TORKOL-4160 file (C-alpha; in steps of 0.2 Angstrom, whole numbers, padded with zeros to 4 digits, m for minus):
366
<pt num="1" X="0432" Y="0329" Z="0625"/>
<pt num="2" X="0444" Y="0337" Z="0638"/>
<pt num="3" X="0461" Y="0343" Z="0630"/>
<pt num="4" X="0477" Y="0342" Z="0639"/>
<pt num="5" X="0478" Y="0357" Z="0650"/>
<pt num="6" X="0496" Y="0361" Z="0646"/>
<pt num="7" X="0488" Y="0371" Z="0632"/>
<pt num="8" X="0478" Y="0381" Z="0645"/>
<pt num="9" X="0460" Y="0387" Z="0640"/>
<pt num="10" X="0452" Y="0381" Z="0624"/>
<pt num="11" X="0446" Y="0395" Z="0612"/>
<pt num="12" X="0435" Y="0393" Z="0596"/>
<pt num="13" X="0443" Y="0405" Z="0584"/>
<pt num="14" X="0432" Y="0407" Z="0569"/>
<pt num="15" X="0439" Y="0414" Z="0553"/>
<pt num="16" X="0456" Y="0406" Z="0556"/>
<pt num="17" X="0460" Y="0405" Z="0537"/>
<pt num="18" X="0457" Y="0424" Z="0536"/>
<pt num="19" X="0470" Y="0438" Z="0538"/>
<pt num="20" X="0468" Y="0443" Z="0556"/>
<pt num="21" X="0462" Y="0426" Z="0561"/>
<pt num="22" X="0478" Y="0418" Z="0555"/>
<pt num="23" X="0489" Y="0430" Z="0565"/>
<pt num="24" X="0478" Y="0428" Z="0580"/>
<pt num="25" X="0480" Y="0409" Z="0580"/>
<pt num="26" X="0499" Y="0411" Z="0580"/>
<pt num="27" X="0499" Y="0423" Z="0595"/>
<pt num="28" X="0486" Y="0413" Z="0605"/>
<pt num="29" X="0496" Y="0397" Z="0602"/>
<pt num="30" X="0512" Y="0406" Z="0608"/>
<pt num="31" X="0503" Y="0412" Z="0624"/>
<pt num="32" X="0498" Y="0394" Z="0628"/>
<pt num="33" X="0480" Y="0393" Z="0622"/>
<pt num="34" X="0472" Y="0378" Z="0614"/>
<pt num="35" X="0465" Y="0385" Z="0598"/>
<pt num="36" X="0451" Y="0376" Z="0588"/>
<pt num="37" X="0451" Y="0386" Z="0572"/>
<pt num="38" X="0435" Y="0386" Z="0561"/>
<pt num="39" X="0433" Y="0393" Z="0543"/>
<pt num="40" X="0422" Y="0389" Z="0528"/>
<pt num="41" X="0436" Y="0394" Z="0516"/>
<pt num="42" X="0424" Y="0403" Z="0504"/>
<pt num="43" X="0430" Y="0410" Z="0487"/>
<pt num="44" X="0426" Y="0428" Z="0491"/>
<pt num="45" X="0445" Y="0430" Z="0486"/>
<pt num="46" X="0458" Y="0418" Z="0480"/>
<pt num="47" X="0458" Y="0403" Z="0491"/>
<pt num="48" X="0476" Y="0399" Z="0488"/>
<pt num="49" X="0480" Y="0413" Z="0500"/>
<pt num="50" X="0469" Y="0405" Z="0513"/>
<pt num="51" X="0476" Y="0388" Z="0511"/>
<pt num="52" X="0494" Y="0395" Z="0512"/>
<pt num="53" X="0490" Y="0403" Z="0529"/>
<pt num="54" X="0483" Y="0386" Z="0535"/>
<pt num="55" X="0498" Y="0377" Z="0528"/>
<pt num="56" X="0509" Y="0389" Z="0538"/>
<pt num="57" X="0499" Y="0384" Z="0553"/>
<pt num="58" X="0502" Y="0365" Z="0550"/>
<pt num="59" X="0487" Y="0360" Z="0539"/>
<pt num="60" X="0488" Y="0352" Z="0522"/>
<pt num="61" X="0475" Y="0356" Z="0509"/>
<pt num="62" X="0473" Y="0338" Z="0504"/>
<pt num="63" X="0467" Y="0333" Z="0521"/>
<pt num="64" X="0455" Y="0347" Z="0525"/>
<pt num="65" X="0437" Y="0342" Z="0523"/>
<pt num="66" X="0420" Y="0349" Z="0529"/>
<pt num="67" X="0417" Y="0345" Z="0548"/>
<pt num="68" X="0434" Y="0336" Z="0550"/>
<pt num="69" X="0444" Y="0341" Z="0564"/>
<pt num="70" X="0463" Y="0341" Z="0561"/>
<pt num="71" X="0478" Y="0344" Z="0573"/>
<pt num="72" X="0492" Y="0355" Z="0567"/>
<pt num="73" X="0507" Y="0346" Z="0560"/>
<pt num="74" X="0518" Y="0361" Z="0563"/>
<pt num="75" X="0528" Y="0359" Z="0579"/>
<pt num="76" X="0528" Y="0377" Z="0582"/>
<pt num="77" X="0509" Y="0376" Z="0584"/>
<pt num="78" X="0505" Y="0360" Z="0594"/>
<pt num="79" X="0490" Y="0367" Z="0602"/>
<pt num="80" X="0481" Y="0372" Z="0586"/>
<pt num="81" X="0467" Y="0362" Z="0577"/>
<pt num="82" X="0456" Y="0366" Z="0562"/>
<pt num="83" X="0439" Y="0362" Z="0556"/>
<pt num="84" X="0431" Y="0368" Z="0540"/>
<pt num="85" X="0413" Y="0373" Z="0544"/>
<pt num="86" X="0400" Y="0387" Z="0540"/>
<pt num="87" X="0394" Y="0398" Z="0554"/>
<pt num="88" X="0377" Y="0395" Z="0547"/>
<pt num="89" X="0378" Y="0377" Z="0551"/>
<pt num="90" X="0369" Y="0377" Z="0568"/>
<pt num="91" X="0369" Y="0358" Z="0570"/>
<pt num="92" X="0387" Y="0356" Z="0566"/>
<pt num="93" X="0392" Y="0370" Z="0578"/>
<pt num="94" X="0381" Y="0362" Z="0592"/>
<pt num="95" X="0390" Y="0345" Z="0589"/>
<pt num="96" X="0407" Y="0353" Z="0590"/>
<pt num="97" X="0402" Y="0362" Z="0607"/>
<pt num="98" X="0395" Y="0345" Z="0613"/>
<pt num="99" X="0411" Y="0337" Z="0609"/>
<pt num="100" X="0425" Y="0349" Z="0614"/>
<pt num="101" X="0428" Y="0358" Z="0630"/>
<pt num="102" X="0427" Y="0376" Z="0623"/>
<pt num="103" X="0428" Y="0390" Z="0636"/>
<pt num="104" X="0430" Y="0405" Z="0625"/>
<pt num="105" X="0425" Y="0411" Z="0607"/>
<pt num="106" X="0435" Y="0423" Z="0596"/>
<pt num="107" X="0423" Y="0426" Z="0582"/>
<pt num="108" X="0433" Y="0434" Z="0567"/>
<pt num="109" X="0423" Y="0425" Z="0553"/>
<pt num="110" X="0412" Y="0436" Z="0543"/>
<pt num="111" X="0408" Y="0441" Z="0525"/>
<pt num="112" X="0419" Y="0456" Z="0523"/>
<pt num="113" X="0420" Y="0471" Z="0511"/>
<pt num="114" X="0410" Y="0487" Z="0509"/>
<pt num="115" X="0409" Y="0487" Z="0490"/>
<pt num="116" X="0405" Y="0468" Z="0488"/>
<pt num="117" X="0390" Y="0471" Z="0500"/>
<pt num="118" X="0382" Y="0480" Z="0485"/>
<pt num="119" X="0384" Y="0466" Z="0473"/>
<pt num="120" X="0380" Y="0451" Z="0485"/>
<pt num="121" X="0369" Y="0457" Z="0500"/>
<pt num="122" X="0363" Y="0440" Z="0504"/>
<pt num="123" X="0381" Y="0434" Z="0508"/>
<pt num="124" X="0381" Y="0446" Z="0522"/>
<pt num="125" X="0364" Y="0442" Z="0529"/>
<pt num="126" X="0369" Y="0423" Z="0530"/>
<pt num="127" X="0386" Y="0425" Z="0537"/>
<pt num="128" X="0385" Y="0441" Z="0547"/>
<pt num="129" X="0368" Y="0439" Z="0554"/>
<pt num="130" X="0363" Y="0421" Z="0554"/>
<pt num="131" X="0380" Y="0415" Z="0557"/>
<pt num="132" X="0383" Y="0427" Z="0572"/>
<pt num="133" X="0366" Y="0422" Z="0579"/>
<pt num="134" X="0373" Y="0404" Z="0580"/>
<pt num="135" X="0389" Y="0410" Z="0589"/>
<pt num="136" X="0379" Y="0419" Z="0602"/>
<pt num="137" X="0367" Y="0404" Z="0604"/>
<pt num="138" X="0382" Y="0393" Z="0607"/>
<pt num="139" X="0389" Y="0406" Z="0619"/>
<pt num="140" X="0373" Y="0407" Z="0630"/>
<pt num="141" X="0369" Y="0388" Z="0629"/>
<pt num="142" X="0387" Y="0382" Z="0634"/>
<pt num="143" X="0391" Y="0395" Z="0647"/>
<pt num="144" X="0406" Y="0402" Z="0637"/>
<pt num="145" X="0417" Y="0413" Z="0648"/>
<pt num="146" X="0419" Y="0427" Z="0635"/>
<pt num="147" X="0414" Y="0430" Z="0617"/>
<pt num="148" X="0425" Y="0442" Z="0608"/>
<pt num="149" X="0419" Y="0447" Z="0590"/>
<pt num="150" X="0425" Y="0458" Z="0575"/>
<pt num="151" X="0415" Y="0473" Z="0573"/>
<pt num="152" X="0421" Y="0487" Z="0561"/>
<pt num="153" X="0426" Y="0505" Z="0560"/>
<pt num="154" X="0413" Y="0506" Z="0546"/>
<pt num="155" X="0399" Y="0507" Z="0559"/>
<pt num="156" X="0403" Y="0525" Z="0561"/>
<pt num="157" X="0396" Y="0529" Z="0544"/>
<pt num="158" X="0390" Y="0547" Z="0543"/>
<pt num="159" X="0397" Y="0552" Z="0560"/>
<pt num="160" X="0408" Y="0567" Z="0557"/>
<pt num="161" X="0414" Y="0569" Z="0575"/>
<pt num="162" X="0433" Y="0565" Z="0576"/>
<pt num="163" X="0441" Y="0555" Z="0583"/>
<pt num="164" X="0428" Y="0541" Z="0582"/>
<pt num="165" X="0423" Y="0536" Z="0600"/>
<pt num="166" X="0414" Y="0521" Z="0606"/>
<pt num="167" X="0404" Y="0532" Z="0617"/>
<pt num="168" X="0396" Y="0541" Z="0602"/>
<pt num="169" X="0380" Y="0535" Z="0593"/>
<pt num="170" X="0383" Y="0525" Z="0577"/>
<pt num="171" X="0365" Y="0525" Z="0570"/>
<pt num="172" X="0369" Y="0530" Z="0552"/>
<pt num="173" X="0379" Y="0517" Z="0543"/>
<pt num="174" X="0382" Y="0519" Z="0524"/>
<pt num="175" X="0384" Y="0501" Z="0518"/>
<pt num="176" X="0375" Y="0485" Z="0521"/>
<pt num="177" X="0392" Y="0478" Z="0528"/>
<pt num="178" X="0392" Y="0491" Z="0541"/>
<pt num="179" X="0374" Y="0489" Z="0545"/>
<pt num="180" X="0377" Y="0470" Z="0548"/>
<pt num="181" X="0391" Y="0475" Z="0560"/>
<pt num="182" X="0381" Y="0487" Z="0569"/>
<pt num="183" X="0367" Y="0474" Z="0570"/>
<pt num="184" X="0380" Y="0462" Z="0578"/>
<pt num="185" X="0384" Y="0474" Z="0592"/>
<pt num="186" X="0365" Y="0476" Z="0595"/>
<pt num="187" X="0363" Y="0457" Z="0595"/>
<pt num="188" X="0378" Y="0454" Z="0606"/>
<pt num="189" X="0370" Y="0466" Z="0619"/>
<pt num="190" X="0353" Y="0456" Z="0619"/>
<pt num="191" X="0362" Y="0440" Z="0623"/>
<pt num="192" X="0373" Y="0448" Z="0636"/>
<pt num="193" X="0358" Y="0456" Z="0645"/>
<pt num="194" X="0347" Y="0440" Z="0644"/>
<pt num="195" X="0360" Y="0427" Z="0648"/>
<pt num="196" X="0374" Y="0437" Z="0657"/>
<pt num="197" X="0385" Y="0432" Z="0643"/>
<pt num="198" X="0401" Y="0442" Z="0643"/>
<pt num="199" X="0403" Y="0449" Z="0625"/>
<pt num="200" X="0416" Y="0462" Z="0618"/>
<pt num="201" X="0415" Y="0469" Z="0601"/>
<pt num="202" X="0431" Y="0476" Z="0593"/>
<pt num="203" X="0430" Y="0489" Z="0579"/>
<pt num="204" X="0445" Y="0487" Z="0568"/>
<pt num="205" X="0452" Y="0501" Z="0558"/>
<pt num="206" X="0460" Y="0497" Z="0541"/>
<pt num="207" X="0472" Y="0483" Z="0546"/>
<pt num="208" X="0487" Y="0479" Z="0535"/>
<pt num="209" X="0502" Y="0467" Z="0535"/>
<pt num="210" X="0508" Y="0451" Z="0528"/>
<pt num="211" X="0495" Y="0439" Z="0522"/>
<pt num="212" X="0483" Y="0453" Z="0520"/>
<pt num="213" X="0466" Y="0452" Z="0511"/>
<pt num="214" X="0468" Y="0454" Z="0492"/>
<pt num="215" X="0452" Y="0465" Z="0492"/>
<pt num="216" X="0460" Y="0479" Z="0503"/>
<pt num="217" X="0471" Y="0493" Z="0497"/>
<pt num="218" X="0488" Y="0486" Z="0502"/>
<pt num="219" X="0487" Y="0471" Z="0492"/>
<pt num="220" X="0477" Y="0479" Z="0478"/>
<pt num="221" X="0490" Y="0493" Z="0476"/>
<pt num="222" X="0505" Y="0482" Z="0478"/>
<pt num="223" X="0499" Y="0470" Z="0465"/>
<pt num="224" X="0495" Y="0484" Z="0453"/>
<pt num="225" X="0512" Y="0493" Z="0456"/>
<pt num="226" X="0522" Y="0477" Z="0454"/>
<pt num="227" X="0513" Y="0473" Z="0437"/>
<pt num="228" X="0515" Y="0491" Z="0431"/>
<pt num="229" X="0496" Y="0493" Z="0431"/>
<pt num="230" X="0487" Y="0509" Z="0437"/>
<pt num="231" X="0480" Y="0509" Z="0455"/>
<pt num="232" X="0462" Y="0516" Z="0458"/>
<pt num="233" X="0463" Y="0531" Z="0469"/>
<pt num="234" X="0445" Y="0535" Z="0474"/>
<pt num="235" X="0440" Y="0553" Z="0478"/>
<pt num="236" X="0456" Y="0558" Z="0469"/>
<pt num="237" X="0466" Y="0554" Z="0485"/>
<pt num="238" X="0457" Y="0566" Z="0496"/>
<pt num="239" X="0454" Y="0552" Z="0510"/>
<pt num="240" X="0463" Y="0547" Z="0525"/>
<pt num="241" X="0463" Y="0531" Z="0535"/>
<pt num="242" X="0469" Y="0525" Z="0552"/>
<pt num="243" X="0480" Y="0511" Z="0545"/>
<pt num="244" X="0484" Y="0498" Z="0559"/>
<pt num="245" X="0498" Y="0485" Z="0558"/>
<pt num="246" X="0491" Y="0468" Z="0560"/>
<pt num="247" X="0503" Y="0464" Z="0575"/>
<pt num="248" X="0496" Y="0479" Z="0584"/>
<pt num="249" X="0478" Y="0473" Z="0581"/>
<pt num="250" X="0482" Y="0455" Z="0587"/>
<pt num="251" X="0489" Y="0462" Z="0603"/>
<pt num="252" X="0473" Y="0471" Z="0607"/>
<pt num="253" X="0463" Y="0455" Z="0603"/>
<pt num="254" X="0472" Y="0443" Z="0614"/>
<pt num="255" X="0472" Y="0455" Z="0629"/>
<pt num="256" X="0454" Y="0458" Z="0628"/>
<pt num="257" X="0450" Y="0440" Z="0625"/>
<pt num="258" X="0458" Y="0435" Z="0642"/>
<pt num="259" X="0448" Y="0448" Z="0651"/>
<pt num="260" X="0429" Y="0444" Z="0650"/>
<pt num="261" X="0418" Y="0459" Z="0649"/>
<pt num="262" X="0410" Y="0466" Z="0665"/>
<pt num="263" X="0395" Y="0477" Z="0668"/>
<pt num="264" X="0398" Y="0495" Z="0670"/>
<pt num="265" X="0394" Y="0500" Z="0688"/>
<pt num="266" X="0392" Y="0518" Z="0683"/>
<pt num="267" X="0380" Y="0514" Z="0669"/>
<pt num="268" X="0365" Y="0526" Z="0668"/>
<pt num="269" X="0349" Y="0521" Z="0660"/>
<pt num="270" X="0344" Y="0539" Z="0658"/>
<pt num="271" X="0360" Y="0543" Z="0648"/>
<pt num="272" X="0365" Y="0526" Z="0641"/>
<pt num="273" X="0383" Y="0524" Z="0636"/>
<pt num="274" X="0384" Y="0515" Z="0619"/>
<pt num="275" X="0401" Y="0507" Z="0623"/>
<pt num="276" X="0395" Y="0498" Z="0639"/>
<pt num="277" X="0380" Y="0492" Z="0649"/>
<pt num="278" X="0374" Y="0486" Z="0665"/>
<pt num="279" X="0376" Y="0469" Z="0657"/>
<pt num="280" X="0394" Y="0462" Z="0654"/>
<pt num="281" X="0395" Y="0470" Z="0637"/>
<pt num="282" X="0409" Y="0481" Z="0630"/>
<pt num="283" X="0414" Y="0489" Z="0613"/>
<pt num="284" X="0432" Y="0495" Z="0609"/>
<pt num="285" X="0441" Y="0503" Z="0595"/>
<pt num="286" X="0457" Y="0495" Z="0589"/>
<pt num="287" X="0467" Y="0507" Z="0577"/>
<pt num="288" X="0483" Y="0517" Z="0576"/>
<pt num="289" X="0474" Y="0533" Z="0581"/>
<pt num="290" X="0484" Y="0542" Z="0569"/>
<pt num="291" X="0476" Y="0544" Z="0552"/>
<pt num="292" X="0486" Y="0545" Z="0536"/>
<pt num="293" X="0482" Y="0554" Z="0520"/>
<pt num="294" X="0479" Y="0542" Z="0506"/>
<pt num="295" X="0493" Y="0550" Z="0494"/>
<pt num="296" X="0506" Y="0549" Z="0508"/>
<pt num="297" X="0501" Y="0531" Z="0511"/>
<pt num="298" X="0504" Y="0527" Z="0492"/>
<pt num="299" X="0521" Y="0536" Z="0492"/>
<pt num="300" X="0526" Y="0526" Z="0507"/>
<pt num="301" X="0521" Y="0510" Z="0499"/>
<pt num="302" X="0530" Y="0515" Z="0483"/>
<pt num="303" X="0546" Y="0517" Z="0493"/>
<pt num="304" X="0544" Y="0500" Z="0502"/>
<pt num="305" X="0541" Y="0491" Z="0485"/>
<pt num="306" X="0555" Y="0501" Z="0476"/>
<pt num="307" X="0543" Y="0505" Z="0462"/>
<pt num="308" X="0533" Y="0520" Z="0456"/>
<pt num="309" X="0514" Y="0518" Z="0455"/>
<pt num="310" X="0503" Y="0523" Z="0440"/>
<pt num="311" X="0487" Y="0531" Z="0447"/>
<pt num="312" X="0469" Y="0532" Z="0440"/>
<pt num="313" X="0460" Y="0546" Z="0449"/>
<pt num="314" X="0442" Y="0541" Z="0452"/>
<pt num="315" X="0427" Y="0549" Z="0461"/>
<pt num="316" X="0421" Y="0544" Z="0478"/>
<pt num="317" X="0413" Y="0526" Z="0479"/>
<pt num="318" X="0396" Y="0522" Z="0487"/>
<pt num="319" X="0398" Y="0515" Z="0504"/>
<pt num="320" X="0415" Y="0523" Z="0507"/>
<pt num="321" X="0419" Y="0537" Z="0520"/>
<pt num="322" X="0431" Y="0551" Z="0519"/>
<pt num="323" X="0441" Y="0548" Z="0535"/>
<pt num="324" X="0443" Y="0536" Z="0549"/>
<pt num="325" X="0452" Y="0541" Z="0565"/>
<pt num="326" X="0449" Y="0532" Z="0581"/>
<pt num="327" X="0450" Y="0536" Z="0599"/>
<pt num="328" X="0459" Y="0521" Z="0608"/>
<pt num="329" X="0459" Y="0528" Z="0625"/>
<pt num="330" X="0448" Y="0515" Z="0633"/>
<pt num="331" X="0459" Y="0501" Z="0627"/>
<pt num="332" X="0474" Y="0511" Z="0633"/>
<pt num="333" X="0467" Y="0514" Z="0650"/>
<pt num="334" X="0460" Y="0496" Z="0653"/>
<pt num="335" X="0472" Y="0485" Z="0644"/>
<pt num="336" X="0488" Y="0496" Z="0643"/>
<pt num="337" X="0486" Y="0494" Z="0624"/>
<pt num="338" X="0495" Y="0506" Z="0612"/>
<pt num="339" X="0499" Y="0503" Z="0594"/>
<pt num="340" X="0518" Y="0503" Z="0591"/>
<pt num="341" X="0521" Y="0500" Z="0573"/>
<pt num="342" X="0524" Y="0516" Z="0562"/>
<pt num="343" X="0517" Y="0515" Z="0544"/>
<pt num="344" X="0534" Y="0516" Z="0536"/>
<pt num="345" X="0540" Y="0501" Z="0546"/>
<pt num="346" X="0524" Y="0491" Z="0544"/>
<pt num="347" X="0523" Y="0493" Z="0525"/>
<pt num="348" X="0541" Y="0488" Z="0524"/>
<pt num="349" X="0537" Y="0472" Z="0532"/>
<pt num="350" X="0522" Y="0470" Z="0521"/>
<pt num="351" X="0532" Y="0474" Z="0505"/>
<pt num="352" X="0545" Y="0461" Z="0509"/>
<pt num="353" X="0532" Y="0447" Z="0511"/>
<pt num="354" X="0522" Y="0453" Z="0496"/>
<pt num="355" X="0537" Y="0452" Z="0484"/>
<pt num="356" X="0539" Y="0434" Z="0489"/>
<pt num="357" X="0520" Y="0430" Z="0487"/>
<pt num="358" X="0519" Y="0440" Z="0470"/>
<pt num="359" X="0534" Y="0429" Z="0463"/>
<pt num="360" X="0526" Y="0413" Z="0469"/>
<pt num="361" X="0509" Y="0418" Z="0461"/>
<pt num="362" X="0518" Y="0422" Z="0445"/>
<pt num="363" X="0527" Y="0405" Z="0444"/>
<pt num="364" X="0510" Y="0396" Z="0448"/>
<pt num="365" X="0501" Y="0406" Z="0435"/>
<pt num="366" X="0514" Y="0403" Z="0421"/>
């Protein structure tokens, strides 16, 4: 099926009901792409948040059904469609690629979370390994122009060299989640090299903002603070993160997506660069490149919410790392990318959204 070209290129955006996927869909639509969003809407966290994101994009919960393609009813997003499907569903994906004129893939779907990978490892194997294999198969079979996929800052693991650089080795992950993301990068290179498939991996660094994931610290902390409950502060607060506002991440994603990866003409097989290849393969960091101490982050969130936090100081958790700090020099040089949102401003926007969401949930739960 050929879509009206007034929408430009057609992109399959997996994970569209997720945090980053939702924001990417809005941005791609504004830029004139035709977006086919895919998500399985699993219950890893409260599905009401996922359906709320989809509702904002123009999809009613009552009409969503597995394998059923819907067009957005929101006039702001006329070029956005949605289909509920699992990445593991090879035949379903194949049928979709046979039916629709897809030119690009932005694969943001994955089983996320470091701590949950300890409790339910098979969820990561199915979604992040089997599902990603299906994405690469579709990319190779249907001559996709560019596959962009979500990797993670967690791949750096025990690497203590700061700031984290894509050009350094990442051979010592400390969680199964990180290991699956590292595996994705290796799998992507195989398909890029075998089929000359342009692929780019994006290592996200602690993304936050409106409609964020409930299992991440901004939502966890905000909920506890608003309810007067203690927040869990691991390693007694002696940690720092490269907090990155979602709009800055989205800007990096859309710039990279529109520019298919190319082989590195200077690549040296005797001294291989982990971030590139002779094949059309690249890996980039996306982060603020400005790590923030956890306690400063908590104080800034308190100010944004207008309420003081109670804290429960806890030891370091398995799978966590002490610090994330990324070098975004490659993205800056090649895509003129530079994060613009300061933590204080980003958390203020997040807090205003969260207060409304929190009130909504209280009314629903009463």
